[in-house]
C-alpha positions in Angstrom: 0.0 0.0 0.0 1.3 3.5 -0.9 0.6 6.5 1.4 1.2 9.8 -0.3 3.0 12.3 1.9 2.0 15.9 1.0 3.8 17.5 4.0 6.7 16.4 6.1 8.9 18.0 8.8 11.8 18.7 6.4 9.6 19.9 3.5 11.1 17.1 1.3 7.7 16.6 -0.6 7.5 20.3 -1.3 11.1 20.5 -2.5 10.5 17.5 -4.8 7.7 19.6 -6.4 10.2 22.4 -6.9 12.3 20.1 -9.0 9.3 18.9 -11.0 5.7 19.6 -10.3 4.7 16.1 -11.3 6.8 14.5 -8.5 5.2 13.3 -5.3 6.4 11.4 -2.3 4.9 8.2 -1.0 5.6 5.7 1.8 5.5 2.1 0.6 4.1 0.2 3.7 4.9 -3.2 2.2 8.6 -2.3 1.7 8.9 0.1 4.6 10.6 2.6 2.2 10.0 6.1 0.8 9.5 6.4 -3.0 9.4 9.2 -5.5 6.7 8.9 -8.1 5.7 11.2 -11.1 2.3 11.9 -12.6 4.1 12.7 -15.9 5.2 9.1 -16.6 2.9 7.0 -18.7 1.9 3.7 -17.2 4.1 3.4 -14.1 4.6 6.5 -12.0 7.5 5.0 -10.0 10.8 6.9 -10.2 13.0 5.7 -7.3 13.2 4.2 -3.9 15.0 6.0 -1.1 17.4 3.4 0.4 17.7 5.1 3.8 15.3 5.1 6.7 14.5 8.8 7.3 13.8 11.6 5.0 16.4 14.3 4.5 18.1 16.5 1.9 19.9 13.5 0.3 16.6 12.3 -1.2 16.1 15.7 -2.9 19.7 15.5 -4.2 19.3 11.9 -5.4 16.1 12.8 -7.2 17.9 15.7 -9.0 20.9 13.5 -9.9 18.8 10.7 -11.4 16.6 12.9 -13.7 16.6 12.0 -17.3 18.5 15.1 -18.4 21.4 14.0 -16.3 21.6 10.5 -17.8 24.9 10.9 -19.7 26.6 12.3 -16.6 25.2 9.6 -14.4 26.3 6.9 -16.9 29.9 8.3 -17.0 29.9 8.3 -13.2 28.8 4.6 -13.2 31.4 3.6 -15.8 34.1 5.4 -13.8 33.1 3.6 -10.6 32.9 0.2 -12.4 36.4 0.8 -13.8 37.8 1.5 -10.4 36.2 -1.6 -9.0 37.6 -3.7 -11.8 41.1 -2.4 -11.2 40.8 -3.2 -7.5 39.6 -6.7 -8.3 42.5 -7.3 -10.7 45.0 -6.0 -8.1 43.5 -8.4 -5.5 43.7 -11.4 -7.9 47.3 -10.6 -8.7 48.2 -10.4 -5.0 46.4 -13.8 -4.5 48.4 -15.3 -7.3 51.7 -14.0 -5.9 50.9 -15.5 -2.5 50.3 -18.9 -4.0 
């Protein structure tokens, strides 16, 4: 069950509307998580799930970061992080081989 939150102590729901008027904040009682939804999306209004417990400024920043117009920048950031992880994994494998 989804409960729409039109007002909250930190004004997160209002600040989401400042990013995009179609955004609205809900609490998913089944998952126990906050979610951002959009009336502008056809079919499924779901945008993202907030992975943390309480609401704060980070949800607003995550919502800004994951907007469609930021897709290219976000993909570059993901690729960079994946490359870093791959290098770390190769280094660990080399150290394991040297030990054996």
